N, C-alpha and C positions, 0 to 999 in steps of 0.2 A: 154248273154242275161241279167243279172244281172247290167251289166254297164249301158246298154242302157237304162233299165228300170228303174234304178236310176235316170236318167237324163231326163227321158220323163215323168214317172208316179207320179203323185201326192201321196203323202205318201205312197212310197213304201218301202217295209220293207223287201226284199229279195225275194230268192227262198228257198221255205220250203221242203226240202227232210229227213223230219224225216221218220222213218220207217212205220209210220201209211199210208203214203201217198203213198207207194208203195204196189199194190194189184195185184191180178191174176185175169184176165179176165175168164168167163164162159169157153171162148174156149181155156185157157191155155195161152193167152199172159201175160206178164208182162206191168203193165200200170200205171202211176203216175197222181195221182188226186191232186186237191188243192195245188198245187205248186206254187201259185202266192200270196204272203204276204204283205197285207197292214198294216200299223201302225194304228191299230184300236183305241187304246188309242189317240193318236196325230189327228186322224180323227174325233174321238167323240168329242174331245174338241173344235176341230175349229169349228163344228156344231155347240156346244152351246156360243162358243164366237162370232161368225159369219158366219152363214150358206150361207149367200151368196157368200161367197169366197170359199167355198167347190162347190156349184153350177157353179161358174164361172172356175173353175180349172178341174171339172171330168164333161164332156158332160155327160148328161143323168142320174142323182142321184136318179132314180126310186129304184133302189137295192142295194143303198149304205148303207142301214142299216141291209142288209142280209150277212154281213161280221161275220163269227162264233164267233169273239169276243165279239161282241154285247150281244149275247146271253148266253156267259160264264161267262159275267163279269159285266152284268147290270141286275138292278131290272125292271119289270115291269114299274113304275113309270119313272126310267130313260129313257126306252126306249121309252115310250110316249114322255118324255120332247125334246128328239132328233127328234122324227116325227114332233110334232109341231113345232122345230124350221127350220125344213126342209120345211114344209109345209108353214110358213109365210116367209121363204124366196123366196119361187116361186111365191109368189102373187105378181101383178102387183105394188102394192102399198109400195112394199119392197124395190125397186129399187130407 
């Protein structure tokens, strides 16, 4: 799966199997959560450099800023700058 995603998913950063991603469901099943990892730093740098590249490579960028990296590593002002860059890239005059 990792090899396929490296070839097809933009800003792929691997499968994240850290112990915090292995949980037990209420019914006792073992479940994996949040195992797909994107390179948040590179993705957000690209948004600020040229957000249209991100919009072109990822269909449906509506939730691209919901990657946990942004909440851990960014100030509210940085998050707003990313949102502004994405919004500007989606406007008809941006292309």
